[in-house]
N, C-alpha and C positions, 0 to 999 in steps of 0.2 A: 504494500500500500504506500502510495506516494504522499509526501507532505506538501507537494507543489500546489500552490493556489492558482485559481483561475484569474488571470489578469483581465480586468474590464475597465472601461471608462465609467465615469459617474452616470452618464446617460444610459449606458448598457445595464448598469446595476439597477437604476431606477426602473428600467424595463423588466428586469428579472423580478423585482418586487411586484410590479403590476401584473406580470404573468401569474405569479403565485396568487395574488388577490383574485384574479379572474377564475382561477381553478377552484377556489374555495367558495365562490359566490355565484356559481351557476344556479339556474333554477332548480336543477336536480339536487345539488348540495344544500341549497337553502331549505328545500322541502325535507330533506333528510335531517338536517340540524334542527329544524322546527319540531319535528317529531321527537327527536332526542331531548330537546330542551323543554318540551311540553307546551309549545306554542301552536295553537290550533289555527289552521288555514281554512277559513270558511268561504272566502271569496278573493277576488283579485286585489281588493283593498288591503286585506290581511297580508297577502303575499308581498305586496309592495311595501307595507310598513315593516314587515319582518326583514325583507331584503335590504331596505334602507338602513335599518339598525345594524344588521349583521355586516353589511358592507363597511360602515363606519367603525364598528367594533374591530373588524379585521384590519382595517387601515390603522387603527390605533395600536393594535398588537404589532404591526410592522414598525410603526414609528417608535413605540416603546422599546422594542428589541434592538432596533438600529441605534437608538440613543444610548443604550446600555453597552453596545459592543463596538461601535465605531468611535474610536477615541479622538480622532481628529474632528472637532466640532464643525469646522468650516466644511470639510468634506461631507460629513453627515448631513448638515443642513442643505448643501447643494443637491445631494442625492434625493433627499426627502422633498425638496422643493420641486425637482423634476418629477418625482413620483406623483406628487399631488397634482401637478399640471397635466400629467398623462391621465390620471383618474378623472379629473374634471373634464378633460376633452372627450374621454370615452364614455363617461356615465352621466355627466351633469350639465354639459354645455348649454342645452336648450332650456334648462330649468331656472337658472339665475346667473348673475354675473360672477366672475371668478372671485373677486374680493368679498362679496356677500357670502358666497359658498364657503370660502376659507374661514370667514368669521364664524359661520355656523359649525363647521367641522371642528375648529379649535375650541368652541364652547363645549361640544360633545367630548372632545379629548380631555378637557379640563375636568369634566364629570368623572371620566374613567381614571385620570390621574388621582383625583381626590379620593375616589373609592379605593384605589390601589394603596394609597398612603394611610388609609384608616386602619387603626389597630383593631383587631378582632380576635376573640379567644381562640378560634381555630386557625384562620388565615385571612388575609386581605382578599384572597380569591373569592371568598364567600360574598364579600361586599360588592365586588365587581359583578359577580353572577346575579346578585339581587338587582343591581342597577340595570343590567341587560334585560332582565325579566320585567322590571318596572317600565323601562322605555318601550318595550313591545306590548305588554299587557295593560299598562296604565296603573298596575299595582304589582308589587313583588310577590311572586309565589313563594311559598314556604315549604316546598316538598323536596324530595330527593332528586328531582329533575335539575335542581340547581347544581348538584354535584356534577352532572354532565357538562354544564356550562363551565364550571371550575376546571374540570379535567381537560376540556377543549382548550381553555385559555393556557393552562400550564403546558400541555403538550405542544400547542402552537408556538409558544415562546421558546420552548426547548428545540423544536424542529427548525424554526426560523434561525435560532442562534447557531445551530450546527451548520445550516446552509450559509448564513452570512460569513461565518469563519472560513468558508471555502473560497472566498473571493478576496483578491487583492485589488482594491479600488484605486485607480490612478488619480 
């Protein structure tokens, strides 16, 4: 096994992040996660709401992991800026202006960061899982389905972390 890292430009790395985001937010994946997380999809509005929340949640997981592992802050910020511009172009361009969208996204991120920083007897992952549930359902569920959200968050950060460490970003 080689320790050689894959050399990429910042733009290429941003595209890798977008590719990962696209693979975990397909309609099929959203429906699967909805079932796992206890979110009922009764109509297209439910699917849209769940997709929107899980898209931003997964974006935040990417940002959170990159910020933890890319020690060059300028490089990290440039990659994440490109990442956000690509996501905006591919998912949101027709809905609102970029600045307004970024403001909305950063407000959602702040909710996740605040939840992640909350001390909880078991783990901050529980607080994040409750937030995801509340954002989708309007209220936080208090059942074992939250464990599935927690597990997804932990495994995603672990998997993304291993993936990010495989790249040497120029």
